[in-house]
One Martini backbone bead per residue (centre of mass of N, CA, C, O) as a GRO file, in nm:
protein
  415
    1MET     BB    1   0.098   0.035   0.021
    2ALA     BB    2   0.092   0.353  -0.001
    3ALA     BB    3   0.227   0.600   0.186
    4THR     BB    4   0.023   0.827   0.120
    5HIS     BB    5  -0.232   0.665   0.194
    6LEU     BB    6  -0.155   0.602   0.488
    7ALA     BB    7  -0.131   0.896   0.579
    8ALA     BB    8  -0.425   0.972   0.511
    9ALA     BB    9  -0.559   0.753   0.686
   10ARG     BB   10  -0.442   0.853   0.953
   11ARG     BB   11  -0.592   1.125   0.954
   12SER     BB   12  -0.876   1.004   0.960
   13ILE     BB   13  -0.849   0.844   1.222
   14CYS     BB   14  -0.781   1.084   1.400
   15ALA     BB   15  -1.045   1.240   1.352
   16GLY     BB   16  -1.232   1.022   1.465
   17PHE     BB   17  -1.123   1.003   1.756
   18PHE     BB   18  -1.155   1.300   1.829
   19GLY     BB   19  -1.463   1.321   1.783
   20LEU     BB   20  -1.551   1.097   1.975
   21GLY     BB   21  -1.423   1.231   2.237
   22THR     BB   22  -1.564   1.506   2.257
   23PHE     BB   23  -1.850   1.391   2.355
   24MET     BB   24  -1.750   1.242   2.604
   25GLY     BB   25  -1.649   1.495   2.753
   26MET     BB   26  -1.917   1.647   2.760
   27TRP     BB   27  -2.071   1.435   2.923
   28GLY     BB   28  -1.904   1.440   3.186
   29VAL     BB   29  -1.971   1.744   3.252
   30MET     BB   30  -2.305   1.718   3.218
   31ILE     BB   31  -2.414   1.531   3.439
   32PRO     BB   32  -2.496   1.725   3.670
   33GLU     BB   33  -2.694   1.888   3.491
   34ARG     BB   34  -2.879   1.653   3.408
   35VAL     BB   35  -2.961   1.568   3.692
   36ALA     BB   36  -3.085   1.844   3.773
   37SER     BB   37  -3.280   1.918   3.525
   38LEU     BB   38  -3.420   1.607   3.524
   39GLY     BB   39  -3.425   1.457   3.806
   40LEU     BB   40  -3.202   1.246   3.860
   41SER     BB   41  -3.107   0.960   3.978
   42GLU     BB   42  -2.870   0.732   4.022
   43LEU     BB   43  -3.049   0.501   3.911
   44THR     BB   44  -3.137   0.641   3.645
   45LEU     BB   45  -2.856   0.689   3.536
   46GLY     BB   46  -2.778   0.391   3.529
   47LEU     BB   47  -3.006   0.310   3.331
   48PHE     BB   48  -2.918   0.485   3.095
   49LEU     BB   49  -2.634   0.356   3.064
   50LEU     BB   50  -2.750   0.074   3.012
   51VAL     BB   51  -2.896   0.139   2.748
   52ILE     BB   52  -2.644   0.219   2.591
   53GLY     BB   53  -2.491  -0.048   2.630
   54LEU     BB   54  -2.699  -0.231   2.484
   55SER     BB   55  -2.673  -0.084   2.213
   56LEU     BB   56  -2.376  -0.144   2.168
   57CYS     BB   57  -2.407  -0.455   2.161
   58ALA     BB   58  -2.605  -0.463   1.925
   59ALA     BB   59  -2.403  -0.348   1.721
   60ILE     BB   60  -2.199  -0.581   1.742
   61PHE     BB   61  -2.393  -0.797   1.644
   62CYS     BB   62  -2.432  -0.674   1.361
   63VAL     BB   63  -2.133  -0.689   1.269
   64ASN     BB   64  -2.122  -1.017   1.301
   65ARG     BB   65  -2.403  -1.089   1.119
   66PHE     BB   66  -2.394  -0.841   0.906
   67VAL     BB   67  -2.267  -0.734   0.609
   68ILE     BB   68  -2.366  -0.431   0.603
   69PHE     BB   69  -2.172  -0.388   0.884
   70GLN     BB   70  -1.861  -0.466   0.738
   71ASP     BB   71  -1.796  -0.156   0.669
   72ALA     BB   72  -1.591   0.057   0.819
   73VAL     BB   73  -1.608   0.316   0.650
   74GLN     BB   74  -1.919   0.348   0.644
   75LEU     BB   75  -1.962   0.357   0.945
   76ILE     BB   76  -1.809   0.621   0.986
   77ARG     BB   77  -1.929   0.822   0.768
   78VAL     BB   78  -2.240   0.776   0.841
   79ILE     BB   79  -2.285   0.718   1.160
   80SER     BB   80  -2.150   0.972   1.291
   81ALA     BB   81  -2.396   1.160   1.265
   82PHE     BB   82  -2.572   1.008   1.475
   83TYR     BB   83  -2.380   1.037   1.710
   84VAL     BB   84  -2.356   1.353   1.739
   85LEU     BB   85  -2.662   1.422   1.737
   86GLY     BB   86  -2.742   1.243   1.971
   87PHE     BB   87  -2.563   1.379   2.182
   88ALA     BB   88  -2.682   1.661   2.156
   89VAL     BB   89  -2.961   1.581   2.266
   90VAL     BB   90  -2.875   1.456   2.536
   91LEU     BB   91  -2.735   1.740   2.634
   92THR     BB   92  -3.032   1.925   2.587
   93THR     BB   93  -3.269   1.791   2.682
   94GLY     BB   94  -3.595   1.813   2.875
   95SER     BB   95  -3.645   1.495   2.831
   96VAL     BB   96  -3.648   1.179   2.949
   97MET     BB   97  -3.760   1.024   2.708
   98MET     BB   98  -3.562   1.143   2.500
   99LEU     BB   99  -3.306   1.049   2.636
  100PHE     BB  100  -3.364   0.742   2.594
  101LEU     BB  101  -3.425   0.726   2.291
  102ILE     BB  102  -3.161   0.866   2.189
  103GLY     BB  103  -2.970   0.679   2.345
  104ILE     BB  104  -3.011   0.433   2.164
  105VAL     BB  105  -2.906   0.555   1.900
  106THR     BB  106  -2.628   0.640   2.014
  107GLY     BB  107  -2.533   0.357   2.092
  108PHE     BB  108  -2.532   0.234   1.814
  109ALA     BB  109  -2.343   0.441   1.680
  110ALA     BB  110  -2.100   0.401   1.869
  111GLY     BB  111  -2.050   0.103   1.801
  112PHE     BB  112  -1.991   0.134   1.499
  113VAL     BB  113  -1.764   0.350   1.510
  114ASP     BB  114  -1.571   0.209   1.704
  115ALA     BB  115  -1.526  -0.048   1.539
  116GLY     BB  116  -1.423   0.095   1.283
  117LEU     BB  117  -1.178   0.249   1.406
  118ASN     BB  118  -1.027   0.004   1.532
  119SER     BB  119  -0.996  -0.146   1.266
  120GLN     BB  120  -0.836   0.073   1.118
  121ALA     BB  121  -0.602   0.088   1.320
  122SER     BB  122  -0.511  -0.207   1.286
  123GLU     BB  123  -0.462  -0.197   0.982
  124TRP     BB  124  -0.247   0.020   0.993
  125GLU     BB  125  -0.042  -0.138   1.159
  126GLN     BB  126  -0.009  -0.381   0.962
  127HIS     BB  127   0.065  -0.207   0.695
  128SER     BB  128   0.302  -0.028   0.832
  129GLY     BB  129   0.461  -0.160   1.089
  130ARG     BB  130   0.327   0.018   1.325
  131ARG     BB  131   0.267   0.180   1.595
  132GLY     BB  132  -0.075   0.353   1.691
  133MET     BB  133  -0.302   0.308   1.904
  134SER     BB  134  -0.226   0.510   2.129
  135PHE     BB  135  -0.238   0.763   1.952
  136PHE     BB  136  -0.533   0.744   1.871
  137HIS     BB  137  -0.635   0.743   2.172
  138ALA     BB  138  -0.511   1.015   2.241
  139LEU     BB  139  -0.710   1.172   2.058
  140PHE     BB  140  -0.956   1.093   2.213
  141SER     BB  141  -0.859   1.232   2.475
  142LEU     BB  142  -0.823   1.512   2.351
  143GLY     BB  143  -1.120   1.540   2.277
  144SER     BB  144  -1.227   1.506   2.563
  145LEU     BB  145  -1.076   1.747   2.676
  146SER     BB  146  -1.193   1.962   2.488
  147GLY     BB  147  -1.490   1.921   2.557
  148ALA     BB  148  -1.463   1.963   2.864
  149ALA     BB  149  -1.327   2.244   2.861
  150LEU     BB  150  -1.541   2.398   2.702
  151LEU     BB  151  -1.786   2.347   2.897
  152THR     BB  152  -1.652   2.447   3.155
  153LEU     BB  153  -1.619   2.735   3.058
  154MET     BB  154  -1.916   2.797   2.996
  155LEU     BB  155  -2.024   2.738   3.283
  156SER     BB  156  -1.838   2.942   3.441
  157LEU     BB  157  -1.975   3.188   3.249
  158ASP     BB  158  -2.282   3.141   3.201
  159LEU     BB  159  -2.310   2.997   2.922
  160PRO     BB  160  -2.446   2.874   2.652
  161VAL     BB  161  -2.420   2.527   2.513
  162LYS     BB  162  -2.599   2.438   2.276
  163TRP     BB  163  -2.450   2.563   2.016
  164VAL     BB  164  -2.180   2.427   2.064
  165ILE     BB  165  -2.280   2.137   2.039
  166TYR     BB  166  -2.408   2.157   1.752
  167GLY     BB  167  -2.158   2.267   1.607
  168SER     BB  168  -1.979   2.020   1.668
  169ALA     BB  169  -2.158   1.813   1.521
  170VAL     BB  170  -2.127   1.931   1.238
  171LEU     BB  171  -1.817   1.918   1.217
  172VAL     BB  172  -1.776   1.616   1.271
  173GLY     BB  173  -1.980   1.480   1.082
  174GLY     BB  174  -1.891   1.627   0.820
  175GLY     BB  175  -1.588   1.561   0.825
  176LEU     BB  176  -1.614   1.244   0.810
  177ALA     BB  177  -1.787   1.228   0.549
  178MET     BB  178  -1.542   1.369   0.370
  179ARG     BB  179  -1.361   1.141   0.425
  180ARG     BB  180  -1.167   0.919   0.184
  181GLN     BB  181  -0.909   0.822   0.347
  182TRP     BB  182  -0.857   0.475   0.387
  183VAL     BB  183  -0.842   0.145   0.505
  184GLY     BB  184  -0.950  -0.038   0.236
  185THR     BB  185  -1.010  -0.196  -0.057
  186GLN     BB  186  -0.724  -0.153  -0.157
  187THR     BB  187  -0.591  -0.329   0.060
  188ILE     BB  188  -0.739  -0.596   0.014
  189ALA     BB  189  -0.654  -0.634  -0.278
  190GLY     BB  190  -0.348  -0.618  -0.230
  191THR     BB  191  -0.329  -0.856  -0.035
  192ALA     BB  192  -0.444  -1.069  -0.224
  193ALA     BB  193  -0.225  -1.044  -0.439
  194ASN     BB  194   0.025  -1.103  -0.254
  195ALA     BB  195  -0.128  -1.394  -0.165
  196ASP     BB  196  -0.258  -1.535  -0.420
  197ILE     BB  197  -0.547  -1.396  -0.450
  198ASP     BB  198  -0.846  -1.420  -0.626
  199VAL     BB  199  -1.053  -1.184  -0.683
  200GLY     BB  200  -1.371  -1.358  -0.707
  201ALA     BB  201  -1.268  -1.629  -0.638
  202ASP     BB  202  -1.214  -1.965  -0.548
  203ASN     BB  203  -1.002  -1.994  -0.233
  204SER     BB  204  -1.063  -2.218  -0.010
  205GLY     BB  205  -0.783  -2.401  -0.057
  206SER     BB  206  -0.595  -2.182   0.016
  207PRO     BB  207  -0.363  -2.069   0.236
  208ALA     BB  208  -0.438  -1.768   0.227
  209ALA     BB  209  -0.741  -1.808   0.287
  210ASP     BB  210  -0.708  -1.958   0.553
  211THR     BB  211  -0.564  -1.726   0.700
  212ALA     BB  212  -0.796  -1.515   0.660
  213ALA     BB  213  -1.007  -1.708   0.830
  214GLU     BB  214  -0.893  -1.663   1.083
  215ARG     BB  215  -0.943  -1.676   1.433
  216LEU     BB  216  -0.973  -1.615   1.744
  217PRO     BB  217  -0.921  -1.771   2.012
  218LEU     BB  218  -1.116  -1.819   2.280
  219PRO     BB  219  -0.915  -1.763   2.516
  220VAL     BB  220  -0.826  -1.487   2.402
  221VAL     BB  221  -1.099  -1.351   2.397
  222LEU     BB  222  -1.166  -1.383   2.702
  223PHE     BB  223  -0.922  -1.238   2.815
  224LEU     BB  224  -0.943  -0.967   2.663
  225GLY     BB  225  -1.235  -0.916   2.748
  226LEU     BB  226  -1.190  -0.895   3.054
  227CYS     BB  227  -0.983  -0.666   3.047
  228ILE     BB  228  -1.157  -0.453   2.887
  229ALA     BB  229  -1.395  -0.445   3.081
  230LEU     BB  230  -1.233  -0.330   3.322
  231ALA     BB  231  -1.129  -0.078   3.176
  232THR     BB  232  -1.407   0.052   3.106
  233LEU     BB  233  -1.515   0.060   3.389
  234SER     BB  234  -1.295   0.249   3.498
  235GLU     BB  235  -1.296   0.483   3.294
  236GLY     BB  236  -1.605   0.533   3.274
  237GLY     BB  237  -1.655   0.567   3.579
  238ALA     BB  238  -1.485   0.822   3.612
  239LEU     BB  239  -1.641   0.996   3.404
  240ASP     BB  240  -1.938   0.953   3.530
  241TRP     BB  241  -1.867   0.990   3.871
  242SER     BB  242  -1.659   1.206   3.963
  243ALA     BB  243  -1.821   1.473   3.940
  244LEU     BB  244  -2.058   1.385   4.119
  245HIS     BB  245  -1.889   1.332   4.373
  246MET     BB  246  -1.772   1.620   4.396
  247ASN     BB  247  -2.054   1.758   4.417
  248ARG     BB  248  -2.205   1.586   4.646
  249VAL     BB  249  -1.965   1.517   4.858
  250MET     BB  250  -1.739   1.764   4.828
  251GLY     BB  251  -1.896   2.049   4.737
  252LEU     BB  252  -1.880   2.122   4.446
  253SER     BB  253  -1.924   2.268   4.177
  254VAL     BB  254  -1.995   2.201   3.859
  255SER     BB  255  -1.736   2.331   3.739
  256GLU     BB  256  -1.536   2.209   3.947
  257ALA     BB  257  -1.610   1.911   3.897
  258GLY     BB  258  -1.525   1.915   3.591
  259GLN     BB  259  -1.212   1.921   3.646
  260THR     BB  260  -1.179   1.620   3.688
  261VAL     BB  261  -1.222   1.537   3.394
  262VAL     BB  262  -0.993   1.705   3.280
  263LEU     BB  263  -0.756   1.576   3.439
  264PHE     BB  264  -0.809   1.287   3.354
  265SER     BB  265  -0.780   1.345   3.046
  266ILE     BB  266  -0.490   1.450   3.052
  267ALA     BB  267  -0.358   1.192   3.157
  268ILE     BB  268  -0.448   1.006   2.929
  269ALA     BB  269  -0.328   1.163   2.690
  270ALA     BB  270  -0.031   1.168   2.780
  271VAL     BB  271   0.014   0.853   2.797
  272ARG     BB  272  -0.074   0.790   2.499
  273PHE     BB  273   0.152   0.948   2.352
  274ALA     BB  274   0.362   0.732   2.499
  275GLY     BB  275   0.268   0.435   2.439
  276ASP     BB  276   0.433   0.341   2.188
  277TRP     BB  277   0.709   0.390   2.311
  278LEU     BB  278   0.673   0.196   2.551
  279ALA     BB  279   0.591  -0.067   2.385
  280ASN     BB  280   0.886  -0.074   2.240
  281ARG     BB  281   1.050  -0.109   2.547
  282PHE     BB  282   0.817  -0.265   2.700
  283PRO     BB  283   0.622  -0.467   2.851
  284VAL     BB  284   0.284  -0.443   2.822
  285HIS     BB  285   0.193  -0.568   3.098
  286LEU     BB  286   0.363  -0.368   3.276
  287ILE     BB  287   0.238  -0.099   3.183
  288MET     BB  288  -0.035  -0.184   3.328
  289ALA     BB  289  -0.005  -0.332   3.606
  290VAL     BB  290   0.155  -0.145   3.797
  291PRO     BB  291  -0.016   0.121   3.777
  292MET     BB  292  -0.292  -0.002   3.853
  293MET     BB  293  -0.230  -0.093   4.143
  294LEU     BB  294  -0.139   0.185   4.243
  295ALA     BB  295  -0.399   0.347   4.171
  296GLY     BB  296  -0.601   0.188   4.337
  297PHE     BB  297  -0.475   0.252   4.610
  298MET     BB  298  -0.486   0.566   4.592
  299LEU     BB  299  -0.795   0.596   4.555
  300PHE     BB  300  -0.875   0.458   4.816
  301ALA     BB  301  -0.720   0.650   5.007
  302ALA     BB  302  -0.853   0.920   4.913
  303VAL     BB  303  -1.141   0.856   5.008
  304LEU     BB  304  -1.073   0.817   5.308
  305LEU     BB  305  -0.958   1.112   5.350
  306GLY     BB  306  -1.140   1.348   5.197
  307GLN     BB  307  -0.956   1.516   4.997
  308VAL     BB  308  -0.960   1.704   4.725
  309ALA     BB  309  -0.659   1.714   4.638
  310VAL     BB  310  -0.606   1.408   4.666
  311LEU     BB  311  -0.828   1.317   4.469
  312MET     BB  312  -0.724   1.462   4.221
  313ALA     BB  313  -0.448   1.317   4.216
  314ALA     BB  314  -0.566   1.031   4.190
  315TYR     BB  315  -0.696   1.077   3.909
  316VAL     BB  316  -0.434   1.126   3.762
  317ILE     BB  317  -0.305   0.850   3.823
  318PHE     BB  318  -0.537   0.688   3.705
  319GLY     BB  319  -0.507   0.796   3.414
  320LEU     BB  320  -0.211   0.699   3.371
  321ALA     BB  321  -0.287   0.394   3.408
  322ILE     BB  322  -0.550   0.355   3.207
  323GLY     BB  323  -0.483   0.477   2.923
  324ASN     BB  324  -0.336   0.200   2.778
  325ALA     BB  325  -0.530  -0.039   2.796
  326PHE     BB  326  -0.715  -0.030   2.549
  327PRO     BB  327  -0.505  -0.003   2.312
  328ILE     BB  328  -0.337  -0.255   2.384
  329ILE     BB  329  -0.560  -0.466   2.362
  330ILE     BB  330  -0.637  -0.406   2.067
  331SER     BB  331  -0.355  -0.455   1.951
  332GLN     BB  332  -0.337  -0.750   2.038
  333ALA     BB  333  -0.583  -0.842   1.877
  334GLY     BB  334  -0.480  -0.754   1.595
  335SER     BB  335  -0.212  -0.929   1.596
  336ALA     BB  336  -0.388  -1.210   1.643
  337ALA     BB  337  -0.547  -1.183   1.405
  338GLY     BB  338  -0.677  -1.236   1.118
  339GLY     BB  339  -0.842  -1.127   0.832
  340ASP     BB  340  -1.100  -1.037   1.029
  341ARG     BB  341  -1.076  -0.762   1.213
  342LEU     BB  342  -1.353  -0.643   1.257
  343ARG     BB  343  -1.476  -0.892   1.399
  344ASP     BB  344  -1.263  -0.947   1.615
  345ILE     BB  345  -1.259  -0.662   1.743
  346SER     BB  346  -1.564  -0.641   1.799
  347ILE     BB  347  -1.566  -0.855   2.019
  348VAL     BB  348  -1.379  -0.711   2.216
  349VAL     BB  349  -1.546  -0.452   2.222
  350GLY     BB  350  -1.794  -0.592   2.338
  351PHE     BB  351  -1.666  -0.635   2.615
  352ALA     BB  352  -1.637  -0.336   2.673
  353TYR     BB  353  -1.951  -0.296   2.681
  354VAL     BB  354  -1.998  -0.472   2.923
  355GLY     BB  355  -1.856  -0.274   3.109
  356LEU     BB  356  -2.055  -0.039   3.041
  357ILE     BB  357  -2.303  -0.186   3.148
  358THR     BB  358  -2.222  -0.290   3.436
  359GLY     BB  359  -2.092  -0.042   3.557
  360PRO     BB  360  -2.318   0.178   3.577
  361ALA     BB  361  -2.522  -0.006   3.713
  362LEU     BB  362  -2.354  -0.082   3.958
  363LEU     BB  363  -2.283   0.211   4.049
  364GLY     BB  364  -2.578   0.302   4.082
  365VAL     BB  365  -2.654   0.101   4.303
  366ILE     BB  366  -2.432   0.176   4.500
  367ALA     BB  367  -2.508   0.477   4.525
  368HIS     BB  368  -2.799   0.428   4.631
  369PHE     BB  369  -2.716   0.225   4.886
  370ALA     BB  370  -2.392   0.338   4.966
  371GLY     BB  371  -2.283   0.559   4.792
  372LEU     BB  372  -2.035   0.739   4.625
  373ASP     BB  373  -1.785   0.630   4.766
  374ALA     BB  374  -1.832   0.332   4.678
  375THR     BB  375  -1.784   0.373   4.374
  376ILE     BB  376  -1.482   0.453   4.393
  377ILE     BB  377  -1.388   0.196   4.536
  378THR     BB  378  -1.469   0.010   4.305
  379LEU     BB  379  -1.271   0.125   4.101
  380ALA     BB  380  -1.019   0.049   4.259
  381GLY     BB  381  -1.069  -0.257   4.253
  382ALA     BB  382  -1.071  -0.291   3.943
  383ALA     BB  383  -0.780  -0.195   3.899
  384MET     BB  384  -0.636  -0.416   4.068
  385ILE     BB  385  -0.745  -0.658   3.910
  386LEU     BB  386  -0.631  -0.579   3.634
  387GLY     BB  387  -0.334  -0.578   3.717
  388CYS     BB  388  -0.324  -0.882   3.784
  389LEU     BB  389  -0.427  -0.998   3.512
  390VAL     BB  390  -0.205  -0.877   3.302
  391MET     BB  391   0.037  -1.048   3.403
  392THR     BB  392  -0.081  -1.301   3.210
  393MET     BB  393  -0.070  -1.222   2.901
  394PRO     BB  394   0.173  -1.396   2.773
  395ARG     BB  395   0.000  -1.669   2.784
  396PHE     BB  396  -0.207  -1.564   2.545
  397VAL     BB  397  -0.032  -1.313   2.413
  398PRO     BB  398   0.181  -1.230   2.194
  399SER     BB  399   0.407  -1.020   2.103
  400PRO     BB  400   0.430  -0.792   1.879
  401GLN     BB  401   0.594  -0.760   1.536
  402PRO     BB  402   0.613  -0.470   1.350
  403ASP     BB  403   0.940  -0.505   1.233
  404GLN     BB  404   0.934  -0.688   1.003
  405ASP     BB  405   1.036  -0.825   0.737
  406GLY     BB  406   0.871  -0.676   0.455
  407VAL     BB  407   0.751  -0.433   0.601
  408GLU     BB  408   0.605  -0.145   0.559
  409LEU     BB  409   0.727   0.174   0.620
  410VAL     BB  410   0.612   0.484   0.770
  411LYS     BB  411   0.645   0.818   0.747
  412THR     BB  412   0.585   1.029   1.021
  413ASP     BB  413   0.534   1.251   1.285
  414GLN     BB  414   0.619   0.985   1.474
  415GLY     BB  415   0.871   0.846   1.286
   0.00000   0.00000   0.00000
């Protein structure tokens, strides 16, 4: 595949991850406002997040079962408009019923776009021969940070946020729809030609076709799925509940509580920009395991101390620890996958959504019956369990070798 096409595809993938993250960051900041303006209880908020999570899983089911949803490029370019506009309605509607109905649509759209982008990122890694997953997810975090910072600023100045949200939706949705350079059919055709596969012919008996048909072994899927479920539970739980905890328990204003999401997002973005560099120099399981166990302990201790400054610092450490978990796990899945990376990666991403489903629901129930302090302690426990679990990763997934002989390397601004 031509270096110029790979470089252009990389820019498209970067734009997608940045846009996806922007609205996630806006959501984290707006949770206290949504709870107050719509009169939501912790249990109702947890139910809403459960509805979105179920929609995400339904989207993954569609990707794996129906051919029409197995074109990653079309998923990104077309469905991203539904994602951003759906989020815009969720962030501004004054109706609880509309919140839930549009939440279902937004959940479906998020599942399709997320699976498409992660598949594109994995394809880019394999065809370029370079690590890039952490960098792509760093841009997701940077988008989350930008969205959170923008709305935090607007709220602190008592300015209306509605038109900023809808304007961002138009820019992101329209921008992705117009992006035409992706790792798409040109790559598939080229790969088939290089592997002596006749596109359009019956190659079922050829070694190349058999290799392309390989799927991830079940133990690898289950292991990576469990790891990524805990990762999304921890990361999403911090984004969903940290600001509300700071607002309700620690007594901060809505804008001050939103700063927690901003700091958490800064930490995640910073460590993800360094993620590919770290993964090329240290065992990937140690990059995740040691910081996760340390961060879990610090967050647990910070809640017990009950000091705002200590808790803010703990969220920063927690962000630095959890930041590379999702991209590293997806990269490991992509390196171990066979020819159908969209379907293989979508299965692992599906487990991530299981974490998003069970996490908010579990944390909502815990918050309702045991208080918001207990939700943050639960996050700390999940982080420590994930840290222990990924120590065994080399037993299940061999480390990828992106710089093998014969693989085309592409010069980018990352080196």
